[in-house]
C-alpha positions in Angstrom: 89.2 107.2 91.8 88.6 107.7 95.5 89.9 110.5 97.7 91.3 107.7 100.1 94.5 105.8 99.4 96.5 103.3 101.5 100.3 103.7 101.4 103.2 101.6 102.4 104.9 104.6 104.2 104.9 106.0 107.7 102.4 108.7 108.7 105.3 111.2 109.3 106.6 110.6 105.8 103.2 111.0 104.2 102.6 114.3 106.1 106.0 115.6 105.1 105.3 114.6 101.4 101.9 116.4 101.4 103.4 119.5 103.1 106.2 119.7 100.5 103.7 119.6 97.7 101.2 121.9 99.5 98.5 119.3 99.4 95.9 119.3 102.1 94.9 116.2 104.1 91.3 115.5 105.1 92.1 112.5 107.4 95.1 110.3 108.1 95.5 107.1 110.2 98.1 104.5 110.8 97.0 101.1 109.6 97.0 98.1 111.9 98.3 96.0 109.0 101.2 98.5 108.4 101.3 101.7 106.4 99.1 104.7 106.4 95.5 105.5 105.2 95.3 108.9 103.7 92.1 110.8 102.7 92.7 113.8 100.6 90.5 116.9 100.1 89.8 116.1 96.5 90.4 113.4 93.8 93.0 115.4 92.0 95.2 115.6 95.1 94.8 111.8 95.7 95.9 111.1 92.1 99.0 113.3 92.6 100.0 111.5 95.8 99.3 108.1 94.2 101.7 109.1 91.4 104.4 110.2 93.9 104.2 107.0 95.8 103.8 104.7 92.8 104.4 101.1 93.8 104.0 102.0 97.5 100.2 102.4 97.0 98.7 99.4 98.8 96.1 97.5 96.8 93.6 95.1 98.3 92.3 94.8 101.8 94.0 96.4 104.8 93.3 96.2 108.5 92.2 99.6 110.0 92.1 100.7 113.6 88.6 101.5 115.0 88.3 105.2 115.4 85.0 105.2 117.3 84.0 103.5 120.5 80.7 101.6 120.7 78.1 102.5 123.3 79.0 101.9 126.9 
């Protein structure tokens, strides 16, 4: 399993869920295609969050927002 998971939930909801369970977040971003991409600090935390969200874990391809600009 990967440390990164895509969820059909808002970024605020995901942050609150992780805080409630005292699970650290390595990176988080809102997906262009809807939902949130979440990168956890370790695989165990990713598995725990995937279990919490169950059917809200997005499978397949998602559209991400570019986080870095190309050279000018």
